[in-house]
C-alpha positions as protocol buffer text, in pm:
chain_id: "A"
residue {
  index: 1
  type: MET
  ca { x: -20 y: -17 z: -5 }
}
residue {
  index: 2
  type: ILE
  ca { x: 282 y: 217 z: 59 }
}
residue {
  index: 3
  type: ALA
  ca { x: 467 y: 129 z: -254 }
}
residue {
  index: 4
  type: ALA
  ca { x: 159 y: 272 z: -448 }
}
residue {
  index: 5
  type: ALA
  ca { x: 93 y: 556 z: -209 }
}
residue {
  index: 6
  type: ILE
  ca { x: 476 y: 689 z: -310 }
}
residue {
  index: 7
  type: LEU
  ca { x: 397 y: 621 z: -665 }
}
residue {
  index: 8
  type: ILE
  ca { x: 96 y: 827 z: -656 }
}
residue {
  index: 9
  type: LEU
  ca { x: 282 y: 1089 z: -505 }
}
residue {
  index: 10
  type: ALA
  ca { x: 525 y: 1076 z: -729 }
}
residue {
  index: 11
  type: ILE
  ca { x: 322 y: 1125 z: -1036 }
}
residue {
  index: 12
  type: PHE
  ca { x: 125 y: 1393 z: -864 }
}
residue {
  index: 13
  type: VAL
  ca { x: 423 y: 1588 z: -817 }
}
residue {
  index: 14
  type: GLY
  ca { x: 602 y: 1489 z: -1128 }
}
residue {
  index: 15
  type: ILE
  ca { x: 287 y: 1663 z: -1324 }
}
residue {
  index: 16
  type: VAL
  ca { x: 288 y: 1966 z: -1100 }
}
residue {
  index: 17
  type: CYS
  ca { x: 680 y: 2019 z: -1126 }
}
residue {
  index: 18
  type: SER
  ca { x: 643 y: 2006 z: -1493 }
}
residue {
  index: 19
  type: PHE
  ca { x: 346 y: 2268 z: -1505 }
}
residue {
  index: 20
  type: ALA
  ca { x: 548 y: 2526 z: -1238 }
}
residue {
  index: 21
  type: LEU
  ca { x: 857 y: 2472 z: -1480 }
}
residue {
  index: 22
  type: ARG
  ca { x: 714 y: 2544 z: -1794 }
}
residue {
  index: 23
  type: HIS
  ca { x: 517 y: 2816 z: -1714 }
}
residue {
  index: 24
  type: ALA
  ca { x: 771 y: 2957 z: -1465 }
}
residue {
  index: 25
  type: ASP
  ca { x: 808 y: 3285 z: -1616 }
}
residue {
  index: 26
  type: LYS
  ca { x: 413 y: 3397 z: -1569 }
}
residue {
  index: 27
  type: LEU
  ca { x: 395 y: 3203 z: -1244 }
}
residue {
  index: 28
  type: PHE
  ca { x: 699 y: 3302 z: -1067 }
}
residue {
  index: 29
  type: VAL
  ca { x: 903 y: 3641 z: -1257 }
}
residue {
  index: 30
  type: PRO
  ca { x: 594 y: 3893 z: -1211 }
}
residue {
  index: 31
  type: ARG
  ca { x: 704 y: 4160 z: -974 }
}
residue {
  index: 32
  type: HIS
  ca { x: 328 y: 4129 z: -825 }
}
residue {
  index: 33
  type: GLY
  ca { x: 300 y: 3897 z: -493 }
}
residue {
  index: 34
  type: ARG
  ca { x: 684 y: 3881 z: -505 }
}
residue {
  index: 35
  type: LYS
  ca { x: 696 y: 3724 z: -164 }
}
residue {
  index: 36
  type: HIS
  ca { x: 482 y: 3485 z: -261 }
}
residue {
  index: 37
  type: ARG
  ca { x: 619 y: 3331 z: -599 }
}
residue {
  index: 38
  type: ILE
  ca { x: 969 y: 3296 z: -419 }
}
residue {
  index: 39
  type: ALA
  ca { x: 817 y: 3129 z: -109 }
}
residue {
  index: 40
  type: GLY
  ca { x: 593 y: 2894 z: -394 }
}
residue {
  index: 41
  type: ALA
  ca { x: 886 y: 2806 z: -543 }
}
residue {
  index: 42
  type: ALA
  ca { x: 1102 y: 2710 z: -314 }
}
residue {
  index: 43
  type: TYR
  ca { x: 830 y: 2539 z: -132 }
}
residue {
  index: 44
  type: VAL
  ca { x: 755 y: 2357 z: -469 }
}
residue {
  index: 45
  type: CYS
  ca { x: 1126 y: 2205 z: -520 }
}
residue {
  index: 46
  type: TRP
  ca { x: 1189 y: 2168 z: -120 }
}
residue {
  index: 47
  type: LEU
  ca { x: 843 y: 1906 z: -148 }
}
residue {
  index: 48
  type: ALA
  ca { x: 987 y: 1770 z: -510 }
}
residue {
  index: 49
  type: LEU
  ca { x: 1330 y: 1660 z: -297 }
}
residue {
  index: 50
  type: GLY
  ca { x: 1134 y: 1514 z: 17 }
}
residue {
  index: 51
  type: VAL
  ca { x: 968 y: 1296 z: -256 }
}
residue {
  index: 52
  type: ALA
  ca { x: 1247 y: 1204 z: -433 }
}
residue {
  index: 53
  type: GLY
  ca { x: 1400 y: 1084 z: -97 }
}
residue {
  index: 54
  type: LEU
  ca { x: 1128 y: 841 z: -58 }
}
residue {
  index: 55
  type: PHE
  ca { x: 1297 y: 635 z: -302 }
}
residue {
  index: 56
  type: ARG
  ca { x: 1623 y: 594 z: -136 }
}
residue {
  index: 57
  type: ASP
  ca { x: 1695 y: 325 z: 145 }
}
residue {
  index: 58
  type: ASP
  ca { x: 1475 y: 359 z: 436 }
}
residue {
  index: 59
  type: VAL
  ca { x: 1759 y: 239 z: 627 }
}
residue {
  index: 60
  type: ALA
  ca { x: 2020 y: 523 z: 544 }
}
residue {
  index: 61
  type: ALA
  ca { x: 1764 y: 791 z: 704 }
}
residue {
  index: 62
  type: SER
  ca { x: 1886 y: 1038 z: 926 }
}
residue {
  index: 63
  type: ARG
  ca { x: 1671 y: 1131 z: 1179 }
}
residue {
  index: 64
  type: THR
  ca { x: 1849 y: 1460 z: 1214 }
}
residue {
  index: 65
  type: ARG
  ca { x: 1826 y: 1513 z: 863 }
}
residue {
  index: 66
  type: THR
  ca { x: 1492 y: 1422 z: 860 }
}
residue {
  index: 67
  type: ALA
  ca { x: 1383 y: 1679 z: 1132 }
}
residue {
  index: 68
  type: ALA
  ca { x: 1530 y: 1975 z: 921 }
}
residue {
  index: 69
  type: TYR
  ca { x: 1412 y: 1885 z: 580 }
}
residue {
  index: 70
  type: ASP
  ca { x: 1055 y: 1860 z: 783 }
}
residue {
  index: 71
  type: VAL
  ca { x: 1125 y: 2197 z: 1007 }
}
residue {
  index: 72
  type: VAL
  ca { x: 1210 y: 2402 z: 687 }
}
residue {
  index: 73
  type: LEU
  ca { x: 884 y: 2177 z: 444 }
}
residue {
  index: 74
  type: ALA
  ca { x: 686 y: 2357 z: 780 }
}
residue {
  index: 75
  type: LEU
  ca { x: 803 y: 2717 z: 759 }
}
residue {
  index: 76
  type: LEU
  ca { x: 766 y: 2682 z: 384 }
}
residue {
  index: 77
  type: GLY
  ca { x: 476 y: 2627 z: 389 }
}
residue {
  index: 78
  type: THR
  ca { x: 354 y: 2881 z: 672 }
}
residue {
  index: 79
  type: VAL
  ca { x: 575 y: 3147 z: 463 }
}
residue {
  index: 80
  type: SER
  ca { x: 384 y: 3048 z: 145 }
}
residue {
  index: 81
  type: THR
  ca { x: 24 y: 3055 z: 290 }
}
residue {
  index: 82
  type: PHE
  ca { x: 76 y: 3372 z: 485 }
}
residue {
  index: 83
  type: SER
  ca { x: 256 y: 3548 z: 206 }
}
residue {
  index: 84
  type: ALA
  ca { x: -57 y: 3424 z: -82 }
}
residue {
  index: 85
  type: ALA
  ca { x: -270 y: 3593 z: 191 }
}
residue {
  index: 86
  type: HIS
  ca { x: -67 y: 3930 z: 204 }
}
residue {
  index: 87
  type: ASP
  ca { x: 36 y: 3965 z: -144 }
}
residue {
  index: 88
  type: PHE
  ca { x: -299 y: 3841 z: -305 }
}
residue {
  index: 89
  type: GLY
  ca { x: -571 y: 3890 z: -57 }
}
residue {
  index: 90
  type: GLY
  ca { x: -697 y: 4249 z: -110 }
}
residue {
  index: 91
  type: ARG
  ca { x: -897 y: 4059 z: -427 }
}
residue {
  index: 92
  type: ARG
  ca { x: -1256 y: 4027 z: -373 }
}
residue {
  index: 93
  type: LEU
  ca { x: -1492 y: 3689 z: -419 }
}
residue {
  index: 94
  type: THR
  ca { x: -1756 y: 3786 z: -715 }
}
residue {
  index: 95
  type: SER
  ca { x: -1922 y: 3443 z: -698 }
}
residue {
  index: 96
  type: LYS
  ca { x: -2122 y: 3304 z: -435 }
}
residue {
  index: 97
  type: VAL
  ca { x: -1880 y: 2987 z: -397 }
}
residue {
  index: 98
  type: SER
  ca { x: -1548 y: 2979 z: -230 }
}
residue {
  index: 99
  type: GLY
  ca { x: -1261 y: 2610 z: -176 }
}
residue {
  index: 100
  type: VAL
  ca { x: -1018 y: 2541 z: -469 }
}
residue {
  index: 101
  type: LEU
  ca { x: -1198 y: 2246 z: -691 }
}
residue {
  index: 102
  type: ASP
  ca { x: -1475 y: 2518 z: -805 }
}
residue {
  index: 103
  type: ASP
  ca { x: -1386 y: 2698 z: -1176 }
}
residue {
  index: 104
  type: LYS
  ca { x: -1595 y: 2995 z: -1046 }
}
residue {
  index: 105
  type: SER
  ca { x: -1481 y: 3046 z: -723 }
}
residue {
  index: 106
  type: LEU
  ca { x: -1189 y: 3242 z: -580 }
}
residue {
  index: 107
  type: VAL
  ca { x: -980 y: 3120 z: -307 }
}
residue {
  index: 108
  type: THR
  ca { x: -1056 y: 3381 z: -22 }
}
residue {
  index: 109
  type: ARG
  ca { x: -805 y: 3600 z: 211 }
}
residue {
  index: 110
  type: SER
  ca { x: -1001 y: 3423 z: 502 }
}
residue {
  index: 111
  type: GLU
  ca { x: -982 y: 3112 z: 361 }
}
residue {
  index: 112
  type: MET
  ca { x: -594 y: 3127 z: 326 }
}
residue {
  index: 113
  type: LEU
  ca { x: -580 y: 3270 z: 707 }
}
residue {
  index: 114
  type: GLU
  ca { x: -755 y: 2964 z: 812 }
}
residue {
  index: 115
  type: HIS
  ca { x: -533 y: 2792 z: 628 }
}
residue {
  index: 116
  type: GLY
  ca { x: -204 y: 2959 z: 790 }
}
residue {
  index: 117
  type: PHE
  ca { x: -335 y: 2785 z: 1085 }
}
residue {
  index: 118
  type: TYR
  ca { x: -329 y: 2454 z: 1034 }
}
residue {
  index: 119
  type: GLN
  ca { x: -7 y: 2523 z: 842 }
}
residue {
  index: 120
  type: LEU
  ca { x: 119 y: 2612 z: 1168 }
}
residue {
  index: 121
  type: LEU
  ca { x: -11 y: 2258 z: 1293 }
}
residue {
  index: 122
  type: ASN
  ca { x: 200 y: 2068 z: 1119 }
}
residue {
  index: 123
  type: LEU
  ca { x: 460 y: 2294 z: 1222 }
}
residue {
  index: 124
  type: ALA
  ca { x: 398 y: 2202 z: 1611 }
}
residue {
  index: 125
  type: GLN
  ca { x: 249 y: 1865 z: 1496 }
}
residue {
  index: 126
  type: ILE
  ca { x: 648 y: 1738 z: 1364 }
}
residue {
  index: 127
  type: LEU
  ca { x: 854 y: 1916 z: 1658 }
}
residue {
  index: 128
  type: GLY
  ca { x: 640 y: 1747 z: 1908 }
}
residue {
  index: 129
  type: LEU
  ca { x: 737 y: 1379 z: 1758 }
}
residue {
  index: 130
  type: TYR
  ca { x: 1049 y: 1433 z: 1730 }
}
residue {
  index: 131
  type: ALA
  ca { x: 1073 y: 1557 z: 2047 }
}
residue {
  index: 132
  type: GLN
  ca { x: 878 y: 1244 z: 2170 }
}
residue {
  index: 133
  type: SER
  ca { x: 1177 y: 1036 z: 2000 }
}
residue {
  index: 134
  type: THR
  ca { x: 1436 y: 1175 z: 2253 }
}
residue {
  index: 135
  type: CYS
  ca { x: 1240 y: 1067 z: 2561 }
}
residue {
  index: 136
  type: THR
  ca { x: 1321 y: 704 z: 2656 }
}
residue {
  index: 137
  type: ARG
  ca { x: 968 y: 501 z: 2776 }
}
residue {
  index: 138
  type: GLY
  ca { x: 1023 y: 216 z: 3026 }
}
residue {
  index: 139
  type: PRO
  ca { x: 840 y: -135 z: 2873 }
}
residue {
  index: 140
  type: ARG
  ca { x: 498 y: -14 z: 3068 }
}
residue {
  index: 141
  type: GLY
  ca { x: 533 y: 321 z: 2954 }
}
residue {
  index: 142
  type: ILE
  ca { x: 740 y: 447 z: 3233 }
}
residue {
  index: 143
  type: PHE
  ca { x: 895 y: 788 z: 3081 }
}
residue {
  index: 144
  type: LEU
  ca { x: 1280 y: 959 z: 3142 }
}
residue {
  index: 145
  type: PHE
  ca { x: 1431 y: 1153 z: 3018 }
}
residue {
  index: 146
  type: LYS
  ca { x: 1770 y: 1107 z: 2834 }
}
residue {
  index: 147
  type: ARG
  ca { x: 2042 y: 1325 z: 2929 }
}
residue {
  index: 148
  type: ARG
  ca { x: 1824 y: 1420 z: 3276 }
}
residue {
  index: 149
  type: ARG
  ca { x: 1757 y: 1088 z: 3373 }
}
residue {
  index: 150
  type: GLY
  ca { x: 1487 y: 1069 z: 3715 }
}
residue {
  index: 151
  type: THR
  ca { x: 1423 y: 1454 z: 3642 }
}
residue {
  index: 152
  type: ALA
  ca { x: 1029 y: 1539 z: 3457 }
}
residue {
  index: 153
  type: ARG
  ca { x: 979 y: 1121 z: 3502 }
}
residue {
  index: 154
  type: GLY
  ca { x: 649 y: 1068 z: 3347 }
}
residue {
  index: 155
  type: TRP
  ca { x: 541 y: 1436 z: 3268 }
}
residue {
  index: 156
  type: LEU
  ca { x: 812 y: 1561 z: 2972 }
}
residue {
  index: 157
  type: PRO
  ca { x: 555 y: 1408 z: 2736 }
}
residue {
  index: 158
  type: PHE
  ca { x: 281 y: 1555 z: 2807 }
}
residue {
  index: 159
  type: VAL
  ca { x: 485 y: 1909 z: 2819 }
}
residue {
  index: 160
  type: ILE
  ca { x: 523 y: 1790 z: 2450 }
}
residue {
  index: 161
  type: LEU
  ca { x: 176 y: 1671 z: 2415 }
}
residue {
  index: 162
  type: GLY
  ca { x: 66 y: 2024 z: 2571 }
}
residue {
  index: 163
  type: PHE
  ca { x: 316 y: 2193 z: 2337 }
}
residue {
  index: 164
  type: GLN
  ca { x: 125 y: 2054 z: 2016 }
}
residue {
  index: 165
  type: THR
  ca { x: -188 y: 2123 z: 2055 }
}
residue {
  index: 166
  type: ALA
  ca { x: -108 y: 2457 z: 2257 }
}
residue {
  index: 167
  type: PRO
  ca { x: -228 y: 2632 z: 1851 }
}
residue {
  index: 168
  type: TRP
  ca { x: -561 y: 2558 z: 1938 }
}
residue {
  index: 169
  type: LEU
  ca { x: -588 y: 2806 z: 2232 }
}
residue {
  index: 170
  type: TYR
  ca { x: -551 y: 3051 z: 1958 }
}
residue {
  index: 171
  type: ARG
  ca { x: -818 y: 2921 z: 1710 }
}
residue {
  index: 172
  type: LYS
  ca { x: -1040 y: 3205 z: 1732 }
}
residue {
  index: 173
  type: ALA
  ca { x: -788 y: 3446 z: 1628 }
}
residue {
  index: 174
  type: PHE
  ca { x: -831 y: 3317 z: 1295 }
}
residue {
  index: 175
  type: PRO
  ca { x: -1148 y: 3245 z: 1003 }
}
residue {
  index: 176
  type: VAL
  ca { x: -1312 y: 2945 z: 1000 }
}
residue {
  index: 177
  type: ASN
  ca { x: -1480 y: 2809 z: 684 }
}
residue {
  index: 178
  type: SER
  ca { x: -1693 y: 2556 z: 603 }
}
residue {
  index: 179
  type: PHE
  ca { x: -1657 y: 2276 z: 444 }
}
residue {
  index: 180
  type: SER
  ca { x: -2024 y: 2215 z: 390 }
}
residue {
  index: 181
  type: ALA
  ca { x: -2106 y: 2558 z: 280 }
}
residue {
  index: 182
  type: ASN
  ca { x: -1926 y: 2486 z: -46 }
}
residue {
  index: 183
  type: TYR
  ca { x: -2156 y: 2184 z: -158 }
}
residue {
  index: 184
  type: THR
  ca { x: -2498 y: 2301 z: -16 }
}
residue {
  index: 185
  type: GLY
  ca { x: -2732 y: 2494 z: -184 }
}
residue {
  index: 186
  type: ASP
  ca { x: -2934 y: 2496 z: -508 }
}
residue {
  index: 187
  type: SER
  ca { x: -2656 y: 2329 z: -648 }
}
residue {
  index: 188
  type: ASP
  ca { x: -2688 y: 1916 z: -747 }
}
residue {
  index: 189
  type: PRO
  ca { x: -2506 y: 1760 z: -426 }
}
residue {
  index: 190
  type: TRP
  ca { x: -2468 y: 1471 z: -663 }
}
residue {
  index: 191
  type: LEU
  ca { x: -2235 y: 1723 z: -887 }
}
residue {
  index: 192
  type: PHE
  ca { x: -1863 y: 1540 z: -926 }
}
residue {
  index: 193
  type: ILE
  ca { x: -1725 y: 1900 z: -702 }
}
residue {
  index: 194
  type: ASN
  ca { x: -1983 y: 1830 z: -449 }
}
residue {
  index: 195
  type: VAL
  ca { x: -1889 y: 1477 z: -360 }
}
residue {
  index: 196
  type: MET
  ca { x: -1521 y: 1566 z: -351 }
}
residue {
  index: 197
  type: TYR
  ca { x: -1576 y: 1862 z: -69 }
}
residue {
  index: 198
  type: ARG
  ca { x: -1791 y: 1605 z: 75 }
}
residue {
  index: 199
  type: ILE
  ca { x: -1495 y: 1358 z: 41 }
}
residue {
  index: 200
  type: LYS
  ca { x: -1296 y: 1659 z: 187 }
}
residue {
  index: 201
  type: LYS
  ca { x: -1561 y: 1728 z: 504 }
}
residue {
  index: 202
  type: TYR
  ca { x: -1472 y: 1373 z: 625 }
}
residue {
  index: 203
  type: GLN
  ca { x: -1097 y: 1330 z: 559 }
}
residue {
  index: 204
  type: TYR
  ca { x: -1088 y: 1634 z: 758 }
}
residue {
  index: 205
  type: VAL
  ca { x: -1256 y: 1526 z: 1046 }
}
residue {
  index: 206
  type: PHE
  ca { x: -1061 y: 1152 z: 1015 }
}
residue {
  index: 207
  type: TYR
  ca { x: -755 y: 1367 z: 1015 }
}
residue {
  index: 208
  type: LYS
  ca { x: -817 y: 1591 z: 1312 }
}
residue {
  index: 209
  type: ASN
  ca { x: -905 y: 1308 z: 1543 }
}
residue {
  index: 210
  type: ALA
  ca { x: -709 y: 953 z: 1422 }
}
residue {
  index: 211
  type: LEU
  ca { x: -411 y: 1145 z: 1293 }
}
residue {
  index: 212
  type: LEU
  ca { x: -373 y: 1476 z: 1455 }
}
residue {
  index: 213
  type: HIS
  ca { x: -471 y: 1433 z: 1817 }
}
residue {
  index: 214
  type: GLY
  ca { x: -494 y: 1007 z: 1799 }
}
residue {
  index: 215
  type: LEU
  ca { x: -101 y: 971 z: 1685 }
}
residue {
  index: 216
  type: ASN
  ca { x: 17 y: 1252 z: 1970 }
}
residue {
  index: 217
  type: ILE
  ca { x: -150 y: 1077 z: 2247 }
}
residue {
  index: 218
  type: THR
  ca { x: -90 y: 754 z: 2107 }
}
residue {
  index: 219
  type: THR
  ca { x: 299 y: 883 z: 2048 }
}
residue {
  index: 220
  type: CYS
  ca { x: 284 y: 1058 z: 2421 }
}
residue {
  index: 221
  type: LEU
  ca { x: 159 y: 690 z: 2580 }
}
residue {
  index: 222
  type: SER
  ca { x: 312 y: 463 z: 2346 }
}
residue {
  index: 223
  type: SER
  ca { x: 655 y: 282 z: 2465 }
}
residue {
  index: 224
  type: THR
  ca { x: 744 y: 258 z: 2115 }
}
residue {
  index: 225
  type: PRO
  ca { x: 699 y: 609 z: 1954 }
}
residue {
  index: 226
  type: PRO
  ca { x: 712 y: 588 z: 1569 }
}
residue {
  index: 227
  type: ARG
  ca { x: 964 y: 594 z: 1334 }
}
residue {
  index: 228
  type: ILE
  ca { x: 968 y: 962 z: 1174 }
}
residue {
  index: 229
  type: GLN
  ca { x: 1195 y: 869 z: 976 }
}
residue {
  index: 230
  type: GLY
  ca { x: 1055 y: 592 z: 843 }
}
residue {
  index: 231
  type: ARG
  ca { x: 969 y: 561 z: 454 }
}
residue {
  index: 232
  type: ARG
  ca { x: 604 y: 436 z: 586 }
}
residue {
  index: 233
  type: PHE
  ca { x: 520 y: 820 z: 812 }
}
residue {
  index: 234
  type: ARG
  ca { x: 733 y: 993 z: 545 }
}
residue {
  index: 235
  type: THR
  ca { x: 557 y: 917 z: 271 }
}
residue {
  index: 236
  type: TYR
  ca { x: 204 y: 1006 z: 480 }
}
residue {
  index: 237
  type: TRP
  ca { x: 343 y: 1329 z: 602 }
}
residue {
  index: 238
  type: LEU
  ca { x: 477 y: 1412 z: 210 }
}
residue {
  index: 239
  type: CYS
  ca { x: 149 y: 1345 z: 162 }
}
residue {
  index: 240
  type: LEU
  ca { x: -14 y: 1574 z: 385 }
}
residue {
  index: 241
  type: ASN
  ca { x: 176 y: 1872 z: 300 }
}
residue {
  index: 242
  type: ALA
  ca { x: 145 y: 1847 z: -102 }
}
residue {
  index: 243
  type: ALA
  ca { x: -255 y: 1823 z: -17 }
}
residue {
  index: 244
  type: TYR
  ca { x: -200 y: 2152 z: 212 }
}
residue {
  index: 245
  type: THR
  ca { x: -70 y: 2335 z: -22 }
}
residue {
  index: 246
  type: HIS
  ca { x: -86 y: 2251 z: -388 }
}
residue {
  index: 247
  type: GLU
  ca { x: -460 y: 2228 z: -422 }
}
residue {
  index: 248
  type: PHE
  ca { x: -434 y: 2612 z: -424 }
}
residue {
  index: 249
  type: PHE
  ca { x: -142 y: 2595 z: -661 }
}
residue {
  index: 250
  type: LEU
  ca { x: -307 y: 2382 z: -874 }
}
residue {
  index: 251
  type: GLN
  ca { x: -678 y: 2613 z: -852 }
}
residue {
  index: 252
  type: THR
  ca { x: -407 y: 2913 z: -972 }
}
residue {
  index: 253
  type: LEU
  ca { x: -296 y: 2687 z: -1277 }
}
residue {
  index: 254
  type: VAL
  ca { x: -685 y: 2703 z: -1340 }
}
residue {
  index: 255
  type: LYS
  ca { x: -698 y: 3071 z: -1290 }
}
residue {
  index: 256
  type: ARG
  ca { x: -411 y: 3131 z: -1556 }
}
residue {
  index: 257
  type: ARG
  ca { x: -573 y: 2892 z: -1818 }
}
residue {
  index: 258
  type: LEU
  ca { x: -233 y: 2673 z: -1790 }
}
residue {
  index: 259
  type: LEU
  ca { x: -442 y: 2407 z: -1670 }
}
residue {
  index: 260
  type: GLU
  ca { x: -838 y: 2245 z: -1773 }
}
residue {
  index: 261
  type: GLN
  ca { x: -1065 y: 2210 z: -1452 }
}
residue {
  index: 262
  type: ARG
  ca { x: -1093 y: 1853 z: -1567 }
}
residue {
  index: 263
  type: SER
  ca { x: -760 y: 1808 z: -1506 }
}
residue {
  index: 264
  type: MET
  ca { x: -730 y: 2004 z: -1189 }
}
residue {
  index: 265
  type: LEU
  ca { x: -1007 y: 1726 z: -1059 }
}
residue {
  index: 266
  type: ARG
  ca { x: -808 y: 1454 z: -1170 }
}
residue {
  index: 267
  type: LEU
  ca { x: -506 y: 1563 z: -1004 }
}
residue {
  index: 268
  type: ASN
  ca { x: -674 y: 1645 z: -702 }
}
residue {
  index: 269
  type: TRP
  ca { x: -879 y: 1320 z: -697 }
}
residue {
  index: 270
  type: LEU
  ca { x: -560 y: 1110 z: -721 }
}
residue {
  index: 271
  type: LEU
  ca { x: -381 y: 1308 z: -434 }
}
residue {
  index: 272
  type: MET
  ca { x: -657 y: 1230 z: -260 }
}
residue {
  index: 273
  type: VAL
  ca { x: -579 y: 872 z: -304 }
}
residue {
  index: 274
  type: GLY
  ca { x: -249 y: 850 z: -222 }
}
residue {
  index: 275
  type: SER
  ca { x: -284 y: 1061 z: 38 }
}
residue {
  index: 276
  type: SER
  ca { x: -546 y: 803 z: 189 }
}
residue {
  index: 277
  type: LEU
  ca { x: -342 y: 502 z: 133 }
}
residue {
  index: 278
  type: ALA
  ca { x: -98 y: 631 z: 304 }
}
residue {
  index: 279
  type: ALA
  ca { x: -321 y: 772 z: 634 }
}
residue {
  index: 280
  type: VAL
  ca { x: -470 y: 416 z: 645 }
}
residue {
  index: 281
  type: GLU
  ca { x: -95 y: 285 z: 689 }
}
residue {
  index: 282
  type: VAL
  ca { x: -31 y: 542 z: 982 }
}
residue {
  index: 283
  type: LEU
  ca { x: -387 y: 457 z: 1089 }
}
residue {
  index: 284
  type: ARG
  ca { x: -274 y: 81 z: 1098 }
}
residue {
  index: 285
  type: HIS
  ca { x: 98 y: 98 z: 1291 }
}
residue {
  index: 286
  type: HIS
  ca { x: 65 y: 405 z: 1449 }
}
residue {
  index: 287
  type: VAL
  ca { x: -262 y: 511 z: 1585 }
}
residue {
  index: 288
  type: ASP
  ca { x: -469 y: 355 z: 1896 }
}
residue {
  index: 289
  type: TRP
  ca { x: -752 y: 318 z: 1770 }
}
residue {
  index: 290
  type: ARG
  ca { x: -932 y: 347 z: 2072 }
}
residue {
  index: 291
  type: ILE
  ca { x: -771 y: 683 z: 2126 }
}
residue {
  index: 292
  type: ALA
  ca { x: -941 y: 783 z: 1771 }
}
residue {
  index: 293
  type: LEU
  ca { x: -1273 y: 743 z: 1884 }
}
residue {
  index: 294
  type: ALA
  ca { x: -1202 y: 910 z: 2258 }
}
residue {
  index: 295
  type: SER
  ca { x: -1114 y: 1197 z: 2007 }
}
residue {
  index: 296
  type: LEU
  ca { x: -1409 y: 1172 z: 1832 }
}
residue {
  index: 297
  type: ALA
  ca { x: -1679 y: 1142 z: 2093 }
}
residue {
  index: 298
  type: PHE
  ca { x: -1500 y: 1428 z: 2241 }
}
residue {
  index: 299
  type: ASN
  ca { x: -1496 y: 1632 z: 1958 }
}
residue {
  index: 300
  type: PHE
  ca { x: -1864 y: 1643 z: 1902 }
}
residue {
  index: 301
  type: ALA
  ca { x: -1944 y: 1610 z: 2285 }
}
residue {
  index: 302
  type: ASN
  ca { x: -1730 y: 1943 z: 2390 }
}
residue {
  index: 303
  type: ARG
  ca { x: -1660 y: 2154 z: 2080 }
}
residue {
  index: 304
  type: LYS
  ca { x: -1388 y: 2362 z: 2015 }
}
residue {
  index: 305
  type: HIS
  ca { x: -1218 y: 2261 z: 2346 }
}
residue {
  index: 306
  type: ASP
  ca { x: -939 y: 2077 z: 2174 }
}
residue {
  index: 307
  type: VAL
  ca { x: -638 y: 2155 z: 2415 }
}
residue {
  index: 308
  type: ALA
  ca { x: -900 y: 2024 z: 2719 }
}
residue {
  index: 309
  type: ASN
  ca { x: -1001 y: 1779 z: 2496 }
}
residue {
  index: 310
  type: THR
  ca { x: -672 y: 1583 z: 2458 }
}
residue {
  index: 311
  type: LEU
  ca { x: -462 y: 1626 z: 2746 }
}
residue {
  index: 312
  type: CYS
  ca { x: -806 y: 1431 z: 2948 }
}
residue {
  index: 313
  type: ILE
  ca { x: -789 y: 1147 z: 2734 }
}
residue {
  index: 314
  type: ALA
  ca { x: -425 y: 1130 z: 2761 }
}
residue {
  index: 315
  type: PHE
  ca { x: -433 y: 1118 z: 3154 }
}
residue {
  index: 316
  type: ALA
  ca { x: -719 y: 925 z: 3093 }
}
residue {
  index: 317
  type: PHE
  ca { x: -550 y: 654 z: 2911 }
}
residue {
  index: 318
  type: SER
  ca { x: -236 y: 686 z: 3067 }
}
residue {
  index: 319
  type: VAL
  ca { x: -428 y: 578 z: 3444 }
}
residue {
  index: 320
  type: TRP
  ca { x: -584 y: 258 z: 3189 }
}
residue {
  index: 321
  type: GLY
  ca { x: -208 y: 156 z: 3147 }
}
residue {
  index: 322
  type: HIS
  ca { x: -4 y: 167 z: 2856 }
}
residue {
  index: 323
  type: ASP
  ca { x: 27 y: -178 z: 2890 }
}
residue {
  index: 324
  type: ARG
  ca { x: -339 y: -228 z: 2755 }
}
residue {
  index: 325
  type: LEU
  ca { x: -353 y: 23 z: 2480 }
}
residue {
  index: 326
  type: HIS
  ca { x: -192 y: -227 z: 2219 }
}
residue {
  index: 327
  type: ALA
  ca { x: -350 y: -597 z: 2420 }
}
């Protein structure tokens, strides 16, 4: 399954890079929005470099090198997003639809800023995952910090988890755009675009509770944190980052009449399939399904309290007993 996800991601990124190179003079050279154009070009190149690395020997991957790569990737994604809101956010929507799939829509500044929040979440999550790997676990989830053995016993992973979840404290500072607004109204709910928006909504719920909170909590409590530099996780992480940024880039190509609408939808569908395959592998090997279900339940029962929900679930499962998590 991972091999298929890597192949799909490589095909997708290869197609996007071919368009970027072919039309570089129109996309990256103009003076207007120069900061965003430079950041976007750097991001596309950096992501392509990471995808190429998936074909190298998995065992030879260095944690230091992959950590540096992931931090730069997250920073480039963040800069690219906020620079887009700054340089192009003044454009006003002239139609009733927004989003990245409809050919009559424009991505609003509000959507760009909301996207920036999730880029910051990406950065916090990956930093936390690497930090968790510096903790030594006992067979039953007793945590000892390598360099200061005995201090912060049992608490350091929870501090890291709090850091990963802390951006949710500032969620109200960013706009909120509903997925449902893109496929409700007078249009046919079974149009291909509307179905894709609905799938994206379900993917987001799955991502938030299983691959964000679920993965963070499981890693916090696990005696064997995921091997972040391994091919399985790296494929998922690159798919996630590609999905976050390239759907906006594809819409730009459509608006500039450099890519047909139907081709853009097919590419989005291709990336959705590849991302789903990679996500399932991470879910199977690195996420405890009971924690993911608990996060989902809290998500609907105690909405807009992600920090409290996450820490409560983590403490509850730590009391439950780490040795039972993988029973």
